[in-house]
N, C-alpha and C positions, 0 to 999 in steps of 0.2 A: 179631084184636087181640093175642092171646097171643103169636103169632109175632113181631109187631112189637115188643112190649115186651121180649121176651126178646132179640131181636137187637140192638135199639138200646141196651139197658142194657149189653150186653157191648161194643158198639162204643165207647160213650162211656168205659166203664171202661178199655178197652185203649188208647184214645187218650190218656187222662190218665196211664195207666201208662207208655206210651212217653215222654210228656213228662217224667214224673218221673224215669225212668231216664236220659234224655238230660240232664236238669239235673244229676243225680248224677254222670254221667260227665264232663260238661263243666266242672264247678266252679261253674256258675250257682247251684246250690242253696245254696252258702255265702254268696253275695251277697244272695240273695233268699229266705232261709230260711222266713220266715213265709208268703210266697206259695206256695213249693214245698209246704210242709206242708199248706196248704188244698187245693191241687190234688191232692195225694196222698190226702187224706182224702175228697174228693169222688169221686175215682176208686174208692176202696175202697167207698164207699157205693153207687156204681153197680154194683160187682161183687156186693155183697150183694143188690142189687135183681135182678140177673141170676140169681143162684142161687135166690132166692125165686120169680122168674117161671118158671124152668125146672122147679123142683119143683112149682109150682102147675099150670102149663099142660101140662107134658109127662110128669111122673112121678107126679102125683096125691099128692104129699107122701109118696112111698114110696121109701125107700132101695133096696129090692129092685128096683123098676122102673128107678131110676137106674143101678144096678149092671148090670142086664140090658141096658139101652140102651147103656152103655159097652162091654159085651162084644160086642154086635152091631156096633157101629161099628168096633171093633178087628178083628173077624172080617172085615168087609167090606173094610177097608183093608189090613190086614196079613196076613190069612189065618189068624189064630189068635184065639181068644176070650180076652179078658183084661178081665173086669169090674172087677178090683181097681184099674184105672186111675182109677176114680171117687175113690179115696182120695187120689190125687195132686191132684185138684181141691180136695178138702177141705183138704189140706195147703197148697195155693196160697193159699186164703183165710186160713188160720191164720197163715202166714208173713207175708203182706201186713199182716194185722191186727196181728201182733206188731211189725212194723217201724213201723207207724203209731203204736202205743202208745209205742214208744221215741221216735219223733219228737216226740210231744206231751208226753212226760214230762221231756224235757231242753230247756234253752233254748240260745240261740246260744253262750254262753260255755262251757257244759258239754260241748258236742259233742266238743271236742278232748281231754277228760279221760277218755275211755273207749276206750283202745287195744284192749282185748280185744273190746269190742263192735264195733269197726270190722271186724275179721276175721270175726266171726260175721255181721255185716250183709252183708259181701261174699258170703259163702256163701249166705245167704238170698236176696239179690238175684240171684245167678247162677241159683239154683233157679227163681225167679220168671220170669226171662227164658227159661230152658229150657222151662218149661211154656207160657208165652205163645207161644213159637216153635212148639212142637208143636201147640198148639191152632189156630194160624192157618195155618202153612205145611204141616205134616204132615197134620193132620186137616181143615183148611179146604179149601174149593173156590172156584173162580171168583175174584171180586174179593177175597174175604177172604184167600185165599192170596197174591194179588199184593200186597195191602196189608201182609200179614205179611212178605213178602220185602222190600218197600220200608222198612218199619219196622226190620227187622233190619239192612238196609244202612245206614240212618241211624244206628242205634246203633253199628254197627261203625265208621262214619266218624267219629263223635264220639269213640269210644274211641281210634282211631288218631291223630286230630288232637290229642287230649289228651296222648297218649304222646309226641308229637313236641315238645311245649312244654318 
């Protein structure tokens, strides 16, 4: 049961993450801000559920075990041990959470009043996409890898389509 909870919480989180980023890139977010904000929040809640499930079922609430597991996965895939990659996962949650707080702290009219925040958000969202890509395409296997490739292609298609407008 722990495997199932851990896997499905991340699948739902990443599906809502891709939906949120696609809405961001396409401009849909501006038209349906409240709906986007709820989807973004629910995706983040599933991400927190995934982290809790992974720590409970796989790492026994031990950062040391999570660090070691990350090092072993990196060793197996890339040929060198790098446990500090777990901190990128923590940062992923922190950046998504900060973006969510920003989304809920400003309303539709105030969004355009924060030009400095827009650049900072772009950097944060680029980081989130980079980590999601690595977790699905680089470290993922089987169907997860293929879905990561499809999601990346979708996001690139939305970005290219948006830039042509």
